[in-house]
C-alpha positions as CSV (number, residue, x, y, z in Angstrom):
1,X,24.5,-27.4,-11.8
2,X,20.8,-28.3,-10.9
3,X,18.9,-24.9,-9.8
4,X,15.3,-26.0,-8.6
5,X,14.1,-22.2,-9.5
6,X,15.2,-21.9,-13.1
7,X,12.3,-21.4,-15.0
8,X,10.4,-20.2,-12.6
9,X,8.9,-16.7,-11.6
10,X,9.7,-15.0,-8.5
11,X,5.9,-15.4,-6.9
12,X,6.7,-18.7,-7.5
13,X,9.7,-19.1,-5.2
14,X,8.3,-16.6,-2.8
15,X,5.1,-18.8,-2.5
16,X,8.0,-22.1,-2.0
17,X,9.3,-20.1,1.1
18,X,5.9,-19.7,2.6
19,X,6.0,-15.7,2.3
20,X,4.3,-14.6,-0.7
21,X,1.4,-13.1,1.1
22,X,3.7,-11.0,3.3
23,X,5.4,-9.7,0.4
24,X,2.5,-9.0,-1.7
25,X,1.3,-6.9,1.7
26,X,4.2,-5.2,2.0
27,X,4.0,-4.1,-1.7
28,X,0.6,-2.9,-1.2
29,X,1.6,-1.1,1.6
30,X,4.2,0.4,-0.6
31,X,2.0,1.6,-3.2
32,X,0.1,3.1,-1.0
33,X,2.7,5.1,0.9
34,X,4.0,6.4,-2.4
35,X,0.1,7.2,-3.8
36,X,-0.3,9.3,-0.5
37,X,2.8,10.9,-0.3
38,X,2.9,12.1,-3.8
39,X,-0.5,13.5,-3.3
40,X,0.2,15.3,-0.5
41,X,3.4,16.6,-2.2
42,X,1.6,17.4,-5.7
43,X,-1.1,19.1,-3.4
44,X,1.0,21.0,-1.7
45,X,-1.1,19.4,1.6
46,X,0.1,18.9,5.2
47,X,-0.8,15.4,6.7
48,X,-2.6,17.0,9.1
49,X,-5.2,19.0,6.3
50,X,-5.4,15.4,4.9
51,X,-6.1,13.8,8.1
52,X,-8.5,16.3,8.6
53,X,-10.3,15.8,5.1
54,X,-10.5,11.9,6.2
55,X,-12.0,12.8,9.0
56,X,-9.0,10.8,11.2
57,X,-5.9,11.5,12.8
58,X,-2.4,12.7,11.5
59,X,-1.3,9.7,13.2
60,X,-3.6,7.5,10.7
61,X,-2.1,9.5,8.2
62,X,1.6,8.7,9.5
63,X,0.4,4.8,9.2
64,X,-0.6,5.9,5.6
65,X,2.9,6.9,4.3
66,X,4.7,4.6,6.2
67,X,5.6,1.8,3.3
68,X,6.0,-0.9,6.2
69,X,2.9,-0.5,7.4
70,X,0.3,-3.4,6.5
71,X,-2.1,-3.3,8.8
72,X,-4.5,-0.4,6.8
73,X,-7.5,-2.0,6.2
74,X,-9.8,-1.9,2.7
75,X,-12.3,0.7,4.0
76,X,-9.7,3.2,4.9
77,X,-8.4,2.4,1.7
78,X,-11.2,3.0,-0.3
79,X,-11.8,6.6,2.0
80,X,-8.1,7.7,1.3
81,X,-8.5,7.2,-2.7
82,X,-11.9,8.8,-2.7
83,X,-10.5,12.3,-0.9
84,X,-7.5,11.9,-3.2
85,X,-10.2,11.8,-6.2
86,X,-9.5,8.0,-7.4
87,X,-10.7,4.8,-7.2
88,X,-9.9,2.0,-5.5
89,X,-9.3,-1.6,-7.5
90,X,-8.7,-4.8,-5.9
91,X,-8.3,-8.0,-8.2
92,X,-7.7,-11.8,-7.8
93,X,-6.0,-13.2,-10.6
């Protein structure tokens, strides 16, 4: 059995399939959604109250908690992190 993927990692496979960037964006969206949902739960905060804290709309917060929405920009992510008392880190590795 000759499997060209034996000995490679999953990122290599995704890159070969041409979907690595999309998979990474989805992973980031899922982490962001999880973090925001966890913050809302831990702080007993509504989406509406969080939207006021961010000085944005509830619709924007709905986008943040959607794990499939990859359209959130860096500025918004930084504001979210600050509102949650966290720091946003971005790394290129």
